[in-house]
HTML snippet that shows the backbone in 3Dmol.js (N, CA, C, O; Angstrom):
<script src="https://3Dmol.org/build/3Dmol-min.js"></script>
<div id="view" style="width:600px;height:400px;position:relative"></div>
<script>
const pdb = `
ATOM      1  N   UNK A   1     155.094 -45.127  37.513  1.00  0.00           N
ATOM      2  CA  UNK A   1     155.440 -44.217  36.438  1.00  0.00           C
ATOM      3  C   UNK A   1     154.170 -43.793  35.703  1.00  0.00           C
ATOM      4  O   UNK A   1     153.335 -44.632  35.365  1.00  0.00           O
ATOM      5  N   UNK A   2     154.029 -42.500  35.458  1.00  0.00           N
ATOM      6  CA  UNK A   2     152.859 -41.973  34.757  1.00  0.00           C
ATOM      7  C   UNK A   2     153.096 -42.026  33.249  1.00  0.00           C
ATOM      8  O   UNK A   2     154.134 -41.583  32.758  1.00  0.00           O
ATOM      9  N   UNK A   3     152.132 -42.567  32.530  1.00  0.00           N
ATOM     10  CA  UNK A   3     152.229 -42.664  31.078  1.00  0.00           C
ATOM     11  C   UNK A   3     151.458 -41.501  30.459  1.00  0.00           C
ATOM     12  O   UNK A   3     150.302 -41.264  30.810  1.00  0.00           O
ATOM     13  N   UNK A   4     152.085 -40.787  29.551  1.00  0.00           N
ATOM     14  CA  UNK A   4     151.441 -39.685  28.843  1.00  0.00           C
ATOM     15  C   UNK A   4     151.015 -40.191  27.470  1.00  0.00           C
ATOM     16  O   UNK A   4     151.834 -40.734  26.728  1.00  0.00           O
ATOM     17  N   UNK A   5     149.749 -40.017  27.129  1.00  0.00           N
ATOM     18  CA  UNK A   5     149.217 -40.463  25.849  1.00  0.00           C
ATOM     19  C   UNK A   5     149.111 -39.284  24.892  1.00  0.00           C
ATOM     20  O   UNK A   5     149.146 -38.128  25.316  1.00  0.00           O
ATOM     21  N   UNK A   6     148.983 -39.575  23.610  1.00  0.00           N
ATOM     22  CA  UNK A   6     148.876 -38.523  22.606  1.00  0.00           C
ATOM     23  C   UNK A   6     147.571 -37.736  22.697  1.00  0.00           C
ATOM     24  O   UNK A   6     147.436 -36.695  22.055  1.00  0.00           O
ATOM     25  N   UNK A   7     146.604 -38.219  23.488  1.00  0.00           N
ATOM     26  CA  UNK A   7     145.325 -37.512  23.605  1.00  0.00           C
ATOM     27  C   UNK A   7     145.144 -36.880  24.980  1.00  0.00           C
ATOM     28  O   UNK A   7     144.019 -36.584  25.384  1.00  0.00           O
ATOM     29  N   UNK A   8     146.256 -36.671  25.707  1.00  0.00           N
ATOM     30  CA  UNK A   8     146.180 -36.115  27.051  1.00  0.00           C
ATOM     31  C   UNK A   8     147.033 -34.853  27.147  1.00  0.00           C
ATOM     32  O   UNK A   8     148.215 -34.858  26.801  1.00  0.00           O
ATOM     33  N   UNK A   9     146.415 -33.774  27.623  1.00  0.00           N
ATOM     34  CA  UNK A   9     147.129 -32.552  27.958  1.00  0.00           C
ATOM     35  C   UNK A   9     147.177 -32.488  29.473  1.00  0.00           C
ATOM     36  O   UNK A   9     146.423 -33.207  30.128  1.00  0.00           O
ATOM     37  N   UNK A  10     148.037 -31.652  30.065  1.00  0.00           N
ATOM     38  CA  UNK A  10     148.076 -31.586  31.522  1.00  0.00           C
ATOM     39  C   UNK A  10     146.692 -31.321  32.113  1.00  0.00           C
ATOM     40  O   UNK A  10     146.120 -30.249  31.920  1.00  0.00           O
ATOM     41  N   UNK A  11     146.172 -32.291  32.820  1.00  0.00           N
ATOM     42  CA  UNK A  11     144.886 -32.153  33.485  1.00  0.00           C
ATOM     43  C   UNK A  11     143.669 -32.398  32.611  1.00  0.00           C
ATOM     44  O   UNK A  11     142.544 -32.342  33.107  1.00  0.00           O
ATOM     45  N   UNK A  12     143.858 -32.670  31.310  1.00  0.00           N
ATOM     46  CA  UNK A  12     142.732 -32.886  30.399  1.00  0.00           C
ATOM     47  C   UNK A  12     142.979 -34.166  29.609  1.00  0.00           C
ATOM     48  O   UNK A  12     143.968 -34.276  28.885  1.00  0.00           O
ATOM     49  N   UNK A  13     142.076 -35.130  29.753  1.00  0.00           N
ATOM     50  CA  UNK A  13     142.214 -36.394  29.027  1.00  0.00           C
ATOM     51  C   UNK A  13     141.312 -36.417  27.802  1.00  0.00           C
ATOM     52  O   UNK A  13     140.349 -35.656  27.710  1.00  0.00           O
ATOM     53  N   UNK A  14     141.633 -37.293  26.868  1.00  0.00           N
ATOM     54  CA  UNK A  14     140.824 -37.559  25.668  1.00  0.00           C
ATOM     55  C   UNK A  14     140.605 -36.306  24.819  1.00  0.00           C
ATOM     56  O   UNK A  14     139.486 -36.023  24.392  1.00  0.00           O
ATOM     57  N   UNK A  15     141.680 -35.564  24.581  1.00  0.00           N
ATOM     58  CA  UNK A  15     141.616 -34.364  23.758  1.00  0.00           C
ATOM     59  C   UNK A  15     141.507 -34.784  22.293  1.00  0.00           C
ATOM     60  O   UNK A  15     142.269 -35.633  21.831  1.00  0.00           O
ATOM     61  N   UNK A  16     140.562 -34.192  21.564  1.00  0.00           N
ATOM     62  CA  UNK A  16     140.396 -34.509  20.148  1.00  0.00           C
ATOM     63  C   UNK A  16     141.339 -33.654  19.318  1.00  0.00           C
ATOM     64  O   UNK A  16     141.322 -32.427  19.421  1.00  0.00           O
ATOM     65  N   UNK A  17     142.153 -34.288  18.504  1.00  0.00           N
ATOM     66  CA  UNK A  17     143.048 -33.622  17.561  1.00  0.00           C
ATOM     67  C   UNK A  17     143.973 -32.593  18.222  1.00  0.00           C
ATOM     68  O   UNK A  17     143.978 -31.431  17.816  1.00  0.00           O
ATOM     69  N   UNK A  18     144.761 -33.000  19.242  1.00  0.00           N
ATOM     70  CA  UNK A  18     145.677 -32.047  19.883  1.00  0.00           C
ATOM     71  C   UNK A  18     146.780 -31.625  18.920  1.00  0.00           C
ATOM     72  O   UNK A  18     147.194 -32.410  18.067  1.00  0.00           O
ATOM     73  N   UNK A  19     147.253 -30.401  19.049  1.00  0.00           N
ATOM     74  CA  UNK A  19     148.316 -29.884  18.198  1.00  0.00           C
ATOM     75  C   UNK A  19     149.420 -29.299  19.076  1.00  0.00           C
ATOM     76  O   UNK A  19     149.146 -28.639  20.078  1.00  0.00           O
ATOM     77  N   UNK A  20     150.649 -29.545  18.693  1.00  0.00           N
ATOM     78  CA  UNK A  20     151.796 -28.972  19.388  1.00  0.00           C
ATOM     79  C   UNK A  20     152.115 -27.629  18.734  1.00  0.00           C
ATOM     80  O   UNK A  20     152.404 -27.573  17.539  1.00  0.00           O
ATOM     81  N   UNK A  21     152.064 -26.552  19.510  1.00  0.00           N
ATOM     82  CA  UNK A  21     152.359 -25.215  18.995  1.00  0.00           C
ATOM     83  C   UNK A  21     153.446 -24.586  19.865  1.00  0.00           C
ATOM     84  O   UNK A  21     153.739 -25.090  20.949  1.00  0.00           O
ATOM     85  N   UNK A  22     154.041 -23.500  19.403  1.00  0.00           N
ATOM     86  CA  UNK A  22     155.063 -22.838  20.217  1.00  0.00           C
ATOM     87  C   UNK A  22     154.469 -21.959  21.317  1.00  0.00           C
ATOM     88  O   UNK A  22     155.211 -21.298  22.043  1.00  0.00           O
ATOM     89  N   UNK A  23     153.138 -21.944  21.449  1.00  0.00           N
ATOM     90  CA  UNK A  23     152.470 -21.063  22.406  1.00  0.00           C
ATOM     91  C   UNK A  23     152.196 -21.782  23.722  1.00  0.00           C
ATOM     92  O   UNK A  23     151.954 -22.989  23.742  1.00  0.00           O
ATOM     93  N   UNK A  24     152.235 -21.039  24.809  1.00  0.00           N
ATOM     94  CA  UNK A  24     151.856 -21.555  26.115  1.00  0.00           C
ATOM     95  C   UNK A  24     150.470 -21.013  26.446  1.00  0.00           C
ATOM     96  O   UNK A  24     150.193 -19.833  26.230  1.00  0.00           O
ATOM     97  N   UNK A  25     149.606 -21.869  26.966  1.00  0.00           N
ATOM     98  CA  UNK A  25     148.227 -21.482  27.243  1.00  0.00           C
ATOM     99  C   UNK A  25     148.146 -20.246  28.133  1.00  0.00           C
ATOM    100  O   UNK A  25     147.347 -19.347  27.872  1.00  0.00           O
ATOM    101  N   UNK A  26     148.965 -20.192  29.181  1.00  0.00           N
ATOM    102  CA  UNK A  26     148.912 -19.040  30.086  1.00  0.00           C
ATOM    103  C   UNK A  26     149.281 -17.744  29.368  1.00  0.00           C
ATOM    104  O   UNK A  26     148.715 -16.692  29.662  1.00  0.00           O
ATOM    105  N   UNK A  27     150.228 -17.812  28.426  1.00  0.00           N
ATOM    106  CA  UNK A  27     150.599 -16.613  27.672  1.00  0.00           C
ATOM    107  C   UNK A  27     149.450 -16.156  26.775  1.00  0.00           C
ATOM    108  O   UNK A  27     149.176 -14.960  26.674  1.00  0.00           O
ATOM    109  N   UNK A  28     148.780 -17.108  26.126  1.00  0.00           N
ATOM    110  CA  UNK A  28     147.662 -16.783  25.241  1.00  0.00           C
ATOM    111  C   UNK A  28     146.507 -16.185  26.038  1.00  0.00           C
ATOM    112  O   UNK A  28     145.920 -15.183  25.630  1.00  0.00           O
ATOM    113  N   UNK A  29     146.182 -16.797  27.173  1.00  0.00           N
ATOM    114  CA  UNK A  29     145.083 -16.295  28.005  1.00  0.00           C
ATOM    115  C   UNK A  29     145.427 -14.920  28.567  1.00  0.00           C
ATOM    116  O   UNK A  29     144.580 -14.027  28.579  1.00  0.00           O
ATOM    117  N   UNK A  30     146.654 -14.742  29.030  1.00  0.00           N
ATOM    118  CA  UNK A  30     147.079 -13.447  29.568  1.00  0.00           C
ATOM    119  C   UNK A  30     146.967 -12.360  28.505  1.00  0.00           C
ATOM    120  O   UNK A  30     146.491 -11.262  28.794  1.00  0.00           O
ATOM    121  N   UNK A  31     147.398 -12.652  27.283  1.00  0.00           N
ATOM    122  CA  UNK A  31     147.299 -11.673  26.197  1.00  0.00           C
ATOM    123  C   UNK A  31     145.841 -11.358  25.874  1.00  0.00           C
ATOM    124  O   UNK A  31     145.485 -10.197  25.674  1.00  0.00           O
ATOM    125  N   UNK A  32     145.000 -12.387  25.823  1.00  0.00           N
ATOM    126  CA  UNK A  32     143.569 -12.173  25.563  1.00  0.00           C
ATOM    127  C   UNK A  32     142.952 -11.269  26.628  1.00  0.00           C
ATOM    128  O   UNK A  32     142.221 -10.330  26.312  1.00  0.00           O
ATOM    129  N   UNK A  33     143.252 -11.560  27.883  1.00  0.00           N
ATOM    130  CA  UNK A  33     142.679 -10.775  28.975  1.00  0.00           C
ATOM    131  C   UNK A  33     143.222  -9.350  28.987  1.00  0.00           C
ATOM    132  O   UNK A  33     142.509  -8.417  29.356  1.00  0.00           O
ATOM    133  N   UNK A  34     144.473  -9.179  28.588  1.00  0.00           N
ATOM    134  CA  UNK A  34     145.044  -7.837  28.504  1.00  0.00           C
ATOM    135  C   UNK A  34     144.288  -7.006  27.466  1.00  0.00           C
ATOM    136  O   UNK A  34     144.066  -5.811  27.663  1.00  0.00           O
ATOM    137  N   UNK A  35     143.896  -7.644  26.363  1.00  0.00           N
ATOM    138  CA  UNK A  35     143.200  -6.942  25.287  1.00  0.00           C
ATOM    139  C   UNK A  35     141.699  -6.805  25.546  1.00  0.00           C
ATOM    140  O   UNK A  35     141.059  -5.927  24.966  1.00  0.00           O
ATOM    141  N   UNK A  36     141.126  -7.647  26.398  1.00  0.00           N
ATOM    142  CA  UNK A  36     139.672  -7.682  26.574  1.00  0.00           C
ATOM    143  C   UNK A  36     139.205  -7.464  28.008  1.00  0.00           C
ATOM    144  O   UNK A  36     138.035  -7.707  28.307  1.00  0.00           O
ATOM    145  N   UNK A  37     140.077  -7.016  28.899  1.00  0.00           N
ATOM    146  CA  UNK A  37     139.719  -6.838  30.298  1.00  0.00           C
ATOM    147  C   UNK A  37     138.943  -5.539  30.483  1.00  0.00           C
ATOM    148  O   UNK A  37     139.238  -4.579  29.771  1.00  0.00           O
ATOM    149  N   UNK A  38     137.986  -5.444  31.373  1.00  0.00           N
ATOM    150  CA  UNK A  38     137.563  -6.532  32.257  1.00  0.00           C
ATOM    151  C   UNK A  38     136.604  -7.482  31.534  1.00  0.00           C
ATOM    152  O   UNK A  38     135.934  -7.103  30.574  1.00  0.00           O
ATOM    153  N   UNK A  39     136.558  -8.697  32.008  1.00  0.00           N
ATOM    154  CA  UNK A  39     135.632  -9.681  31.472  1.00  0.00           C
ATOM    155  C   UNK A  39     134.619 -10.044  32.549  1.00  0.00           C
ATOM    156  O   UNK A  39     134.838  -9.773  33.730  1.00  0.00           O
ATOM    157  N   UNK A  40     133.536 -10.643  32.151  1.00  0.00           N
ATOM    158  CA  UNK A  40     132.495 -11.048  33.088  1.00  0.00           C
ATOM    159  C   UNK A  40     132.273 -12.549  32.952  1.00  0.00           C
ATOM    160  O   UNK A  40     131.382 -12.983  32.222  1.00  0.00           O
ATOM    161  N   UNK A  41     133.079 -13.341  33.652  1.00  0.00           N
ATOM    162  CA  UNK A  41     132.935 -14.790  33.522  1.00  0.00           C
ATOM    163  C   UNK A  41     131.721 -15.303  34.282  1.00  0.00           C
ATOM    164  O   UNK A  41     131.268 -14.690  35.248  1.00  0.00           O
ATOM    165  N   UNK A  42     131.213 -16.418  33.835  1.00  0.00           N
ATOM    166  CA  UNK A  42     130.165 -17.096  34.593  1.00  0.00           C
ATOM    167  C   UNK A  42     130.479 -18.585  34.567  1.00  0.00           C
ATOM    168  O   UNK A  42     131.004 -19.106  33.584  1.00  0.00           O
ATOM    169  N   UNK A  43     130.156 -19.242  35.636  1.00  0.00           N
ATOM    170  CA  UNK A  43     130.409 -20.673  35.730  1.00  0.00           C
ATOM    171  C   UNK A  43     129.261 -21.395  35.046  1.00  0.00           C
ATOM    172  O   UNK A  43     128.115 -21.306  35.487  1.00  0.00           O
ATOM    173  N   UNK A  44     129.568 -22.115  33.963  1.00  0.00           N
ATOM    174  CA  UNK A  44     128.555 -22.808  33.179  1.00  0.00           C
ATOM    175  C   UNK A  44     128.469 -24.289  33.519  1.00  0.00           C
ATOM    176  O   UNK A  44     127.484 -24.946  33.184  1.00  0.00           O
ATOM    177  N   UNK A  45     129.500 -24.822  34.186  1.00  0.00           N
ATOM    178  CA  UNK A  45     129.478 -26.228  34.561  1.00  0.00           C
ATOM    179  C   UNK A  45     129.877 -27.182  33.448  1.00  0.00           C
ATOM    180  O   UNK A  45     129.671 -28.389  33.568  1.00  0.00           O
ATOM    181  N   UNK A  46     130.455 -26.652  32.346  1.00  0.00           N
ATOM    182  CA  UNK A  46     130.865 -27.525  31.248  1.00  0.00           C
ATOM    183  C   UNK A  46     132.133 -28.294  31.564  1.00  0.00           C
ATOM    184  O   UNK A  46     132.394 -29.342  30.973  1.00  0.00           O
ATOM    185  N   UNK A  47     132.919 -27.778  32.489  1.00  0.00           N
ATOM    186  CA  UNK A  47     134.111 -28.491  32.941  1.00  0.00           C
ATOM    187  C   UNK A  47     134.149 -28.416  34.462  1.00  0.00           C
ATOM    188  O   UNK A  47     133.615 -27.486  35.066  1.00  0.00           O
ATOM    189  N   UNK A  48     134.784 -29.402  35.064  1.00  0.00           N
ATOM    190  CA  UNK A  48     134.776 -29.505  36.518  1.00  0.00           C
ATOM    191  C   UNK A  48     136.192 -29.749  37.017  1.00  0.00           C
ATOM    192  O   UNK A  48     136.865 -30.675  36.563  1.00  0.00           O
ATOM    193  N   UNK A  49     136.645 -28.918  37.954  1.00  0.00           N
ATOM    194  CA  UNK A  49     137.918 -29.148  38.637  1.00  0.00           C
ATOM    195  C   UNK A  49     137.608 -29.980  39.869  1.00  0.00           C
ATOM    196  O   UNK A  49     136.916 -29.516  40.775  1.00  0.00           O
ATOM    197  N   UNK A  50     138.110 -31.189  39.910  1.00  0.00           N
ATOM    198  CA  UNK A  50     137.785 -32.075  41.026  1.00  0.00           C
ATOM    199  C   UNK A  50     138.628 -31.804  42.258  1.00  0.00           C
ATOM    200  O   UNK A  50     138.332 -32.318  43.337  1.00  0.00           O
ATOM    201  N   UNK A  51     139.679 -30.999  42.112  1.00  0.00           N
ATOM    202  CA  UNK A  51     140.567 -30.735  43.239  1.00  0.00           C
ATOM    203  C   UNK A  51     140.507 -29.288  43.718  1.00  0.00           C
ATOM    204  O   UNK A  51     141.355 -28.864  44.503  1.00  0.00           O
ATOM    205  N   UNK A  52     139.516 -28.525  43.255  1.00  0.00           N
ATOM    206  CA  UNK A  52     139.385 -27.118  43.623  1.00  0.00           C
ATOM    207  C   UNK A  52     137.920 -26.799  43.912  1.00  0.00           C
ATOM    208  O   UNK A  52     137.039 -27.570  43.533  1.00  0.00           O
ATOM    209  N   UNK A  53     137.645 -25.669  44.582  1.00  0.00           N
ATOM    210  CA  UNK A  53     136.254 -25.299  44.857  1.00  0.00           C
ATOM    211  C   UNK A  53     135.502 -24.967  43.567  1.00  0.00           C
ATOM    212  O   UNK A  53     136.112 -24.570  42.575  1.00  0.00           O
ATOM    213  N   UNK A  54     134.181 -25.128  43.584  1.00  0.00           N
ATOM    214  CA  UNK A  54     133.357 -24.879  42.398  1.00  0.00           C
ATOM    215  C   UNK A  54     133.384 -23.418  41.960  1.00  0.00           C
ATOM    216  O   UNK A  54     133.044 -23.116  40.816  1.00  0.00           O
ATOM    217  N   UNK A  55     133.778 -22.520  42.835  1.00  0.00           N
ATOM    218  CA  UNK A  55     133.808 -21.089  42.513  1.00  0.00           C
ATOM    219  C   UNK A  55     135.130 -20.642  41.892  1.00  0.00           C
ATOM    220  O   UNK A  55     135.285 -19.460  41.585  1.00  0.00           O
ATOM    221  N   UNK A  56     136.077 -21.543  41.699  1.00  0.00           N
ATOM    222  CA  UNK A  56     137.391 -21.196  41.156  1.00  0.00           C
ATOM    223  C   UNK A  56     137.261 -20.657  39.735  1.00  0.00           C
ATOM    224  O   UNK A  56     136.652 -21.306  38.885  1.00  0.00           O
ATOM    225  N   UNK A  57     137.822 -19.487  39.468  1.00  0.00           N
ATOM    226  CA  UNK A  57     137.825 -18.916  38.125  1.00  0.00           C
ATOM    227  C   UNK A  57     139.207 -18.951  37.498  1.00  0.00           C
ATOM    228  O   UNK A  57     139.317 -18.983  36.272  1.00  0.00           O
ATOM    229  N   UNK A  58     140.261 -18.945  38.296  1.00  0.00           N
ATOM    230  CA  UNK A  58     141.606 -18.954  37.738  1.00  0.00           C
ATOM    231  C   UNK A  58     142.601 -19.482  38.759  1.00  0.00           C
ATOM    232  O   UNK A  58     142.389 -19.376  39.967  1.00  0.00           O
ATOM    233  N   UNK A  59     143.689 -20.053  38.258  1.00  0.00           N
ATOM    234  CA  UNK A  59     144.825 -20.413  39.095  1.00  0.00           C
ATOM    235  C   UNK A  59     146.051 -19.625  38.654  1.00  0.00           C
ATOM    236  O   UNK A  59     147.149 -19.836  39.169  1.00  0.00           O
ATOM    237  N   UNK A  60     145.865 -18.726  37.707  1.00  0.00           N
ATOM    238  CA  UNK A  60     146.949 -17.928  37.165  1.00  0.00           C
ATOM    239  C   UNK A  60     147.196 -16.730  38.074  1.00  0.00           C
ATOM    240  O   UNK A  60     146.354 -15.839  38.186  1.00  0.00           O
ATOM    241  N   UNK A  61     148.347 -16.719  38.713  1.00  0.00           N
ATOM    242  CA  UNK A  61     148.661 -15.669  39.676  1.00  0.00           C
ATOM    243  C   UNK A  61     149.587 -14.620  39.044  1.00  0.00           C
ATOM    244  O   UNK A  61     150.279 -14.901  38.064  1.00  0.00           O
ATOM    245  N   UNK A  62     149.590 -13.433  39.607  1.00  0.00           N
ATOM    246  CA  UNK A  62     150.506 -12.393  39.166  1.00  0.00           C
ATOM    247  C   UNK A  62     150.054 -11.638  37.930  1.00  0.00           C
ATOM    248  O   UNK A  62     150.880 -11.054  37.228  1.00  0.00           O
ATOM    249  N   UNK A  63     148.758 -11.638  37.651  1.00  0.00           N
ATOM    250  CA  UNK A  63     148.254 -10.902  36.498  1.00  0.00           C
ATOM    251  C   UNK A  63     147.529  -9.647  36.968  1.00  0.00           C
ATOM    252  O   UNK A  63     147.226  -9.501  38.152  1.00  0.00           O
ATOM    253  N   UNK A  64     147.258  -8.750  36.038  1.00  0.00           N
ATOM    254  CA  UNK A  64     146.616  -7.489  36.404  1.00  0.00           C
ATOM    255  C   UNK A  64     145.190  -7.368  35.885  1.00  0.00           C
ATOM    256  O   UNK A  64     144.547  -6.343  36.112  1.00  0.00           O
ATOM    257  N   UNK A  65     144.674  -8.384  35.193  1.00  0.00           N
ATOM    258  CA  UNK A  65     143.295  -8.303  34.707  1.00  0.00           C
ATOM    259  C   UNK A  65     142.337  -8.521  35.862  1.00  0.00           C
ATOM    260  O   UNK A  65     142.722  -9.026  36.917  1.00  0.00           O
ATOM    261  N   UNK A  66     141.076  -8.134  35.654  1.00  0.00           N
ATOM    262  CA  UNK A  66     140.098  -8.298  36.720  1.00  0.00           C
ATOM    263  C   UNK A  66     138.849  -9.003  36.214  1.00  0.00           C
ATOM    264  O   UNK A  66     138.436  -8.827  35.068  1.00  0.00           O
ATOM    265  N   UNK A  67     138.258  -9.802  37.088  1.00  0.00           N
ATOM    266  CA  UNK A  67     136.981 -10.442  36.808  1.00  0.00           C
ATOM    267  C   UNK A  67     135.898  -9.581  37.434  1.00  0.00           C
ATOM    268  O   UNK A  67     136.073  -9.088  38.548  1.00  0.00           O
ATOM    269  N   UNK A  68     134.783  -9.392  36.742  1.00  0.00           N
ATOM    270  CA  UNK A  68     133.659  -8.630  37.294  1.00  0.00           C
ATOM    271  C   UNK A  68     132.423  -9.484  37.268  1.00  0.00           C
ATOM    272  O   UNK A  68     131.356  -9.038  37.689  1.00  0.00           O
TER     273      UNK A  68
END
`;
const viewer = $3Dmol.createViewer("view");
viewer.addModel(pdb, "pdb");
viewer.setStyle({}, {cartoon: {color: "spectrum"}});
viewer.zoomTo();
viewer.render();
</script>
């Protein structure tokens, strides 16, 4: 059985001062990208996905924004 702690979000451990809000991260990011697209992301290496390639920029499918 997996135990969920108060400092863990899906895929992110040891979160400082997490808050429960009525917003979903994907909705917030989608809205931001809708208002600010196109964006020019760069991989800075501040976070690492251990189960995906280093070139991964998003796992959010079905959106219309573009990365340049």
